[in-house]
C-alpha positions in Angstrom: 123.3 68.4 158.6 124.6 65.4 156.6 128.1 64.9 155.3 128.7 67.2 152.4 130.5 65.9 149.3 133.0 68.3 147.7 133.8 66.1 144.8 136.5 63.5 143.9 139.1 66.1 143.1 138.9 67.7 146.6 139.0 64.2 148.0 142.4 63.5 146.4 143.7 66.9 147.7 142.4 66.1 151.2 143.9 62.6 151.1 147.2 64.1 150.1 147.0 66.6 153.0 146.1 63.9 155.5 149.0 61.7 154.5 151.4 64.6 154.8 149.9 65.8 158.1 150.1 62.3 159.8 153.7 61.9 158.5 154.7 65.2 159.9 153.0 64.4 163.2 154.9 61.1 163.4 158.1 63.0 162.8 157.3 65.8 165.3 160.5 66.9 167.1 162.6 64.3 165.2 165.4 66.6 164.2 166.1 68.1 167.7 165.9 64.5 169.0 168.5 63.4 166.4 170.7 66.3 167.3 170.6 65.3 170.9 170.9 61.5 170.6 173.1 61.1 167.6 175.2 64.3 167.4 175.2 65.0 171.1 174.4 68.7 170.4 174.4 71.3 173.1 171.1 73.0 174.3 172.2 76.1 172.4 172.6 74.1 169.2 169.2 72.5 169.7 167.6 76.0 170.2 169.4 77.2 167.0 168.0 74.2 165.1 164.5 75.1 166.2 164.9 78.8 165.4 167.5 79.4 162.8 166.3 76.8 160.3 162.7 78.1 160.0 164.0 81.7 160.0 166.3 81.0 157.1 163.5 79.1 155.4 161.2 82.1 155.7 163.8 84.3 154.0 164.2 81.8 151.2 160.4 81.7 150.8 160.1 85.5 150.6 160.6 85.8 146.8 158.7 82.6 146.1 155.3 84.1 146.9 155.1 86.3 143.8 156.7 83.4 141.8 154.0 81.0 142.9 151.3 83.6 142.1 152.1 83.5 138.4 152.7 79.8 138.0 150.4 76.8 137.9 149.7 75.8 141.5 149.5 72.0 141.3 153.0 71.5 139.8 154.3 73.9 142.5 152.7 71.8 145.3 154.1 68.6 143.8 157.5 70.1 143.4 157.5 71.3 147.1 156.5 67.8 148.3 159.2 66.1 146.2 161.8 68.6 147.4 160.9 67.9 151.1 161.0 64.1 150.4 164.4 64.4 148.8 166.0 66.7 151.4 164.7 64.7 154.3 165.9 61.4 152.9 169.4 62.7 153.1 169.3 62.4 156.9 168.8 58.6 157.1 171.3 58.1 154.2 174.0 60.2 156.0 173.2 58.5 159.3 173.6 55.1 157.7 177.1 56.0 156.4 178.1 57.8 159.6 178.3 61.2 157.8 175.4 63.1 159.5 176.3 66.6 160.7 174.6 69.4 162.6 175.1 71.7 159.5 173.1 69.2 157.5 170.3 69.3 160.0 170.2 73.1 159.7 170.1 73.0 155.9 167.3 70.4 155.9 165.3 72.4 158.4 165.6 75.6 156.3 164.7 73.8 153.0 161.7 72.1 154.6 160.5 75.4 156.2 160.7 77.3 152.9 159.0 74.5 151.0 156.2 74.4 153.6 155.5 78.1 153.2 155.6 77.8 149.4 153.3 74.7 149.4 150.8 76.4 151.7 150.6 79.5 149.5 150.0 77.4 146.4 147.5 75.1 148.2 145.4 78.0 149.4 145.2 79.5 146.0 144.4 76.1 144.4 141.7 75.3 147.0 139.9 78.6 146.2 139.7 77.6 142.5 138.9 73.9 143.2 135.8 74.3 145.4 132.7 76.6 145.3 132.6 79.7 147.5 130.0 78.2 149.8 132.1 75.1 150.2 135.3 76.8 151.4 134.3 76.7 155.1 133.6 73.0 154.8 136.9 72.3 153.1 138.9 74.3 155.6 137.1 72.6 158.5 138.1 69.2 157.1 141.7 70.3 156.8 141.5 71.6 160.4 140.1 68.4 161.8 142.8 66.4 160.0 145.5 68.5 161.5 144.3 68.0 165.1 143.6 64.3 164.7 147.2 63.8 163.4 148.6 65.7 166.3 146.6 63.6 168.8 148.0 60.3 167.5 151.2 61.1 165.6 153.7 62.2 168.3 152.9 59.3 170.7 153.3 56.8 167.9 156.4 58.5 166.6 158.0 58.3 170.1 157.3 54.6 170.3 158.7 54.1 166.8 161.9 55.9 167.7 162.2 53.7 170.8 161.7 50.5 168.9 163.5 51.2 165.6 166.0 54.0 166.1 166.2 57.8 165.9 165.8 58.3 162.1 162.7 56.1 161.8 160.2 58.9 162.0 162.2 61.1 159.6 161.9 58.3 157.0 158.1 58.1 157.6 157.8 61.9 157.3 159.8 61.9 154.1 157.7 59.1 152.6 154.5 61.0 153.5 155.6 63.9 151.3 156.2 61.4 148.4 152.7 60.0 148.9 151.2 63.5 149.1 152.8 64.4 145.8 151.2 61.2 144.2 147.9 62.2 145.7 148.0 65.7 144.2 149.1 64.2 140.9 145.8 62.3 140.9 143.8 65.5 141.0 142.6 65.8 137.5 141.8 68.9 135.4 143.7 71.2 133.1 145.3 74.2 134.9 146.2 77.1 132.7 149.3 79.2 133.5 148.4 82.6 134.9 149.1 85.5 132.6 150.7 88.8 133.2 151.4 91.8 131.0 155.0 92.5 132.0 158.1 90.2 132.1 158.1 87.0 134.1 160.7 88.4 136.4 159.5 89.1 139.9 159.4 92.9 140.7 160.7 94.1 144.0 157.3 95.7 144.8 155.5 92.3 144.4 157.4 90.9 147.4 155.4 93.2 149.7 152.0 92.8 147.9 150.8 90.2 150.4 151.6 92.3 153.4 150.1 95.4 151.7 146.8 93.5 151.2 146.7 92.2 154.8 147.5 95.6 156.3 145.3 97.8 154.1 142.2 95.6 154.0 139.7 97.0 156.6 138.7 93.5 157.8 141.9 91.5 157.4 144.2 94.0 159.1 143.0 93.5 162.7 142.6 89.7 162.1 146.2 89.5 160.8 147.7 91.3 163.8 145.6 89.4 166.2 146.7 86.1 164.7 150.4 87.0 165.0 150.0 88.0 168.6 147.8 85.0 169.7 149.8 82.4 167.7 153.1 83.7 168.9 152.2 83.9 172.6 150.6 80.4 172.6 153.6 78.8 170.9 156.0 80.8 173.1 154.5 79.0 176.2 155.1 75.5 174.9 158.9 75.2 175.7 158.2 77.0 179.0 155.6 74.5 180.0 158.0 71.7 179.2 160.5 73.1 181.7 157.8 73.8 184.2 156.0 70.5 184.0 158.9 68.1 183.5 161.5 70.0 185.5 160.0 72.0 188.3 156.8 70.1 188.9 158.2 66.6 188.3 155.6 65.3 185.8 156.6 62.0 184.3 157.0 62.0 180.5 153.9 60.0 179.9 151.8 62.5 181.8 153.4 65.4 179.9 152.6 63.6 176.6 149.0 62.9 177.7 148.5 66.5 178.7 149.0 67.7 175.2 147.8 64.7 173.1 144.4 64.1 174.8 143.1 67.7 174.4 143.6 67.4 170.6 140.3 65.6 170.5 138.9 69.1 170.9 140.2 69.9 167.5 137.7 67.5 166.0 134.9 69.1 168.1 135.6 72.7 167.1 136.2 72.0 163.4 132.9 70.0 163.1 131.0 72.8 164.7 132.4 75.5 162.4 129.8 75.2 159.6 126.9 75.0 162.0 127.7 77.9 164.1 128.5 80.2 161.1 125.2 79.2 159.6 123.4 80.1 162.8 125.3 83.2 164.1 127.1 84.6 161.1 130.8 84.7 160.2 131.6 88.1 161.8 130.1 87.2 165.1 132.0 83.9 165.3 135.3 85.6 164.4 134.7 88.2 167.1 133.3 85.9 169.9 135.5 82.8 169.4 138.5 85.0 168.7 138.0 86.5 172.1 137.4 83.1 173.8 140.6 81.5 172.5 142.6 84.3 174.3 141.1 83.9 177.8 142.3 80.4 178.6 146.1 80.6 178.5 146.4 82.3 181.9 145.0 79.1 183.4 148.3 77.4 182.7 150.0 79.6 185.2 148.0 78.0 188.0 149.1 74.4 187.3 150.2 72.5 190.4 151.9 69.1 190.9 150.0 65.8 190.8 146.8 64.7 189.2 145.0 68.0 189.9 147.8 69.8 187.9 147.5 67.3 185.1 143.7 67.8 184.9 144.3 71.6 184.9 146.6 71.4 181.9 144.3 69.1 180.0 141.2 71.3 180.7 143.0 74.5 179.6 144.5 73.0 176.5 141.1 71.4 175.6 139.4 74.8 175.8 142.2 76.5 173.8 142.1 73.8 171.1 138.3 73.8 170.8 138.3 77.6 170.4 141.2 77.5 167.9 139.8 74.7 165.8 136.5 76.5 165.5 138.1 79.9 164.8 140.8 78.8 162.3 138.6 77.5 159.4 136.3 80.5 159.7 139.3 82.8 159.6 140.9 80.9 156.7 137.6 81.0 154.7 137.2 84.7 155.4 140.7 85.4 154.3 140.2 83.5 151.0 136.9 85.2 150.3 138.3 88.7 150.7 141.6 88.2 148.9 141.6 88.8 145.1 142.4 85.7 143.1 145.6 87.1 141.7 147.0 87.8 145.2 146.1 84.7 147.2 149.6 83.1 147.0 151.4 86.3 148.0 149.0 86.9 150.9 149.3 83.4 152.3 153.1 83.4 151.9 153.3 86.8 153.7 151.1 85.4 156.5 153.2 82.2 156.9 156.5 84.2 157.0 155.0 86.7 159.5 153.7 83.8 161.7 157.1 82.2 161.7 158.8 85.4 162.6 156.3 86.2 165.4 156.7 82.7 166.9 160.5 83.0 166.8 160.6 86.5 168.3 158.1 85.9 171.1 159.6 82.5 171.8 163.0 84.0 172.2 161.6 86.8 174.5 159.7 84.2 176.5 162.9 82.2 177.0 164.9 85.3 178.1 162.1 86.3 180.5 162.0 82.8 182.0 165.7 82.9 182.5 165.5 86.2 184.3 162.5 85.2 186.4 161.0 81.7 186.2 159.0 79.7 183.6 155.8 80.2 185.6 156.3 84.0 185.6 156.9 84.0 181.9 153.7 81.9 181.3 151.8 84.3 183.5 152.9 87.3 181.6 152.1 85.6 178.2 148.6 84.8 179.6 148.1 88.4 180.6 149.4 89.9 177.3 147.1 87.6 175.2 144.1 89.0 177.1 144.7 92.3 175.1 144.6 90.5 171.7 140.7 90.8 171.3 141.2 94.5 171.0 142.7 93.9 167.6 139.6 92.1 166.3 137.2 94.0 164.1 134.4 95.4 166.3 131.9 95.6 163.4 131.6 94.4 159.9 132.7 97.2 157.6 130.3 97.5 154.6 133.3 98.1 152.4 134.6 94.6 153.1 131.6 93.0 151.7 132.2 94.4 148.2 135.9 93.5 148.0 135.4 90.4 145.8 133.1 92.3 143.5 135.7 95.0 143.1 138.4 92.5 142.5 136.5 90.5 139.9 135.7 93.7 138.0 139.2 93.2 136.5 138.3 89.8 135.1 139.3 90.8 131.7 142.8 91.8 132.7 145.7 89.4 132.3 145.9 89.1 136.1 142.2 88.4 136.5 140.2 85.3 135.8 140.2 84.0 132.2 137.9 81.6 130.4 136.9 78.6 132.6 135.8 80.8 135.6 132.5 82.4 136.2 131.9 86.1 137.0 133.2 85.6 140.6 136.3 83.9 139.3 135.3 80.6 140.8 134.8 77.4 138.8 131.3 76.2 138.2 130.5 72.5 138.8 131.8 70.4 136.0 134.5 72.9 134.9 138.2 71.9 135.1 139.6 72.7 138.5 142.0 75.7 138.5 141.6 76.2 134.7 142.1 79.9 135.3 144.2 81.9 137.7 143.3 80.9 141.3 140.1 82.4 142.6 
């Protein structure tokens, strides 16, 4: 299969995403590092920065899902990028004047987290309107490959930049990447009409839960949603435990620890490039079921890691298998989710998913830390590896016929204010040559 062109407008959106992803990868772990090196924060404060900021950000983002749903998506994305640029630039400014404080880091972390959730909700809805239905998997796979390639090169380069130029260097780079992302999204051309609604513009209380209501009542999405929360939360909960195990108890030098997590990211390019081919050959449902199961079986291998080169090889092999599975599974899942979410509910659904994922990671991470404190990091990793083996039970065992007709049922309301207006075809998706997102997303 040759490289498939998705058009110039998607190219600008993808370029904006790539700039932002590489900037964030360069700045990975920058704020905890600043808290330690500049503010001499305690371990409890660093943990609070990693947990409290995103948790508060998720609460801030809660009412923004319905708000995004009924506003133009491109201006929302630009505004969120500019907000992240502005708030992150306060860190180097305060550092230069000797006014940086821990409270400021908490505030910045919360604002960035809420803006990220809001941006992702708008981006998913905008993407669904920008590309054709049969191109969604290709688009999601390209985003996925960009994510993993940025993780492979960003943190090592960011660490080197901090060592050479100081602790706030990568924060500046991350902030500038959001500014460049906003400029890239601005370059996406096409008239986008404001979504219409019958009632007042004020967000109703019931709309705050519409995203969760859709995820939990849809026969296909419910199990996939619960599975994603469990798998993502358990995998992320093991990351700090592995840091303690590898760097502390097993005596891995920092360069080996970095290599153990950077090298396997190459697997992200492999998995994302395979997504379109394997779905075309085996079908979407079989891939979700099979690869969704495979990505859960590898984590237990990290409990077997030993000192030395053999231990390093074990970590790289296990992480490589996890990342290949995840990078193949994620774009297929993202495509399935967009295909089976009505166009007037995409932003709320994606916002609910992001908030739930943040909460799951925070809760399971805290429980993992408590368990490691009561036992040992290896024991906590072992228990996480055993628990994740039960996650495939949440995956749909068969394709429900009712799921196939969801989009047709949703687009039956095309004449309603919440449904697609002029500029969209009968499925609510733009035809080639039409203005991107000229109607409500989807």
